[in-house]
TIPASE-343413 format. One line per field, with one value per residue (C-alpha): chain; y, x, z; residue number from 1. Coordinates in steps of 0.25 Angstrom, whole numbers, always signed. Layout:
marpa: [A,...] .
Y: [Y,...] .
X: [X,...] .
Z: [Z,...] .
lumti: [NUM,...] .
This chain:
marpa: [A,A,A,A,A,A,A,A,A,A,A,A,A,A,A,A,A,A,A,A,A,A,A,A,A,A,A,A,A,A,A,A,A,A,A,A,A,A,A,A,A,A,A,A,A,A,A,A,A,A,A,A,A,A,A,A,A,A,A,A,A,A,A,A,A,A,A,A,A,A,A,A,A,A,A,A,A,A,A,A,A,A,A,A,A,A,A,A,A,A,A,A,A,A,A,A,A,A,A,A,A,A,A,A,A,A,A,A,A,A,A,A,A,A,A,A,A,A,A,A,A,A,A,A,A,A,A,A,A,A,A,A,A,A,A,A,A,A,A,A,A,A,A,A,A,A,A,A,A,A,A,A,A,A,A,A,A,A,A,A,A,A,A,A,A,A,A,A,A,A,A] .
Y: [-366,-354,-353,-367,-364,-352,-360,-372,-360,-353,-367,-371,-360,-359,-344,-343,-351,-342,-330,-337,-339,-325,-318,-331,-329,-313,-316,-327,-318,-327,-319,-305,-295,-294,-307,-311,-300,-306,-320,-312,-307,-319,-327,-317,-318,-333,-332,-323,-333,-345,-337,-333,-348,-353,-344,-332,-319,-321,-330,-318,-308,-316,-320,-305,-302,-310,-305,-295,-280,-279,-290,-283,-270,-275,-268,-279,-288,-280,-278,-294,-295,-285,-293,-307,-299,-293,-307,-312,-300,-295,-280,-274,-281,-279,-264,-262,-268,-259,-247,-251,-252,-239,-232,-237,-235,-232,-243,-243,-258,-256,-248,-257,-268,-255,-256,-270,-268,-269,-263,-259,-247,-239,-226,-231,-234,-220,-214,-222,-218,-205,-205,-211,-201,-191,-198,-203,-193,-195,-209,-213,-228,-220,-212,-222,-232,-222,-217,-233,-236,-223,-228,-241,-233,-225,-237,-243,-230,-230,-244,-237,-225,-235,-244,-233,-229,-243,-245,-232,-238,-250,-249] .
X: [+60,+67,+57,+58,+74,+71,+64,+76,+85,+79,+73,+88,+95,+103,+104,+115,+106,+95,+103,+106,+92,+87,+92,+85,+73,+74,+77,+64,+53,+54,+49,+48,+61,+57,+56,+69,+75,+70,+76,+90,+90,+85,+96,+107,+103,+102,+117,+120,+115,+122,+135,+132,+127,+141,+150,+144,+147,+160,+154,+143,+155,+162,+148,+146,+160,+159,+146,+146,+146,+132,+127,+133,+127,+112,+106,+98,+110,+117,+105,+104,+119,+121,+110,+117,+129,+122,+117,+131,+135,+144,+139,+151,+150,+135,+137,+148,+137,+126,+136,+141,+128,+123,+134,+129,+113,+105,+95,+86,+89,+105,+100,+91,+102,+108,+104,+107,+123,+133,+143,+158,+157,+143,+149,+152,+137,+133,+140,+133,+120,+122,+127,+115,+106,+113,+113,+99,+91,+83,+79,+73,+79,+93,+91,+86,+96,+107,+101,+101,+115,+119,+111,+118,+131,+127,+123,+137,+144,+135,+141,+155,+151,+146,+159,+168,+157,+155,+171,+171,+159,+168,+177] .
Z: [+400,+406,+417,+421,+421,+429,+438,+439,+442,+453,+459,+460,+462,+449,+448,+438,+428,+431,+428,+415,+410,+412,+399,+392,+399,+395,+380,+382,+391,+401,+413,+412,+415,+431,+432,+426,+433,+447,+441,+439,+453,+461,+453,+458,+471,+471,+466,+478,+487,+481,+483,+497,+501,+493,+500,+509,+508,+500,+490,+487,+487,+477,+469,+468,+463,+453,+446,+435,+438,+432,+442,+453,+449,+449,+461,+465,+466,+474,+484,+484,+486,+497,+504,+504,+508,+520,+523,+522,+532,+521,+523,+518,+505,+504,+507,+496,+486,+491,+490,+476,+471,+476,+470,+457,+457,+470,+473,+484,+484,+487,+500,+506,+512,+519,+532,+533,+532,+542,+535,+541,+532,+535,+531,+516,+516,+522,+510,+500,+506,+506,+492,+488,+494,+488,+474,+474,+483,+496,+496,+510,+509,+509,+520,+528,+524,+527,+540,+545,+540,+550,+561,+560,+561,+571,+580,+577,+582,+594,+599,+598,+605,+616,+618,+625,+634,+637,+640,+649,+657,+660,+671] .
lumti: [1,2,3,4,5,6,7,8,9,10,11,12,13,14,15,16,17,18,19,20,21,22,23,24,25,26,27,28,29,30,31,32,33,34,35,36,37,38,39,40,41,42,43,44,45,46,47,48,49,50,51,52,53,54,55,56,57,58,59,60,61,62,63,64,65,66,67,68,69,70,71,72,73,74,75,76,77,78,79,80,81,82,83,84,85,86,87,88,89,90,91,92,93,94,95,96,97,98,99,100,101,102,103,104,105,106,107,108,109,110,111,112,113,114,115,116,117,118,119,120,121,122,123,124,125,126,127,128,129,130,131,132,133,134,135,136,137,138,139,140,141,142,143,144,145,146,147,148,149,150,151,152,153,154,155,156,157,158,159,160,161,162,163,164,165,166,167,168,169,170,171] .
């Protein structure tokens, strides 16, 4: 019976209902722990998709704010939320979620979306990456991500250096 409900909820996009039956599935030993965790993540991402489809970035922000602290502290959901926000072109909020997650605990998955960020505050990101390197040690992913962030900032700065030269060249 629970398997049928699971399939029906997935087909219809009834993500809240799917989340509601997962504890019953665990109690009845339906599926293994890994399967239930995958279902739970799929349901949360489905809810994010619905919030984004209904109200865009603002709806997504509001939905995230209304989730419990326990939910907002789950690394897979932080990563999914950051990726959704990047797709909505809300890079500053995505950066904040990534930084908040990294301050709580290091996870490679939180670092992976960083190169896609187009942030207004790259210094904050650089500071957090350097702190993570000090805290968790030498990790190639951290060094690579820090390097990519610095190169992106350097390219932006290069554009500002060339502007005065062009202005001087035009009589």
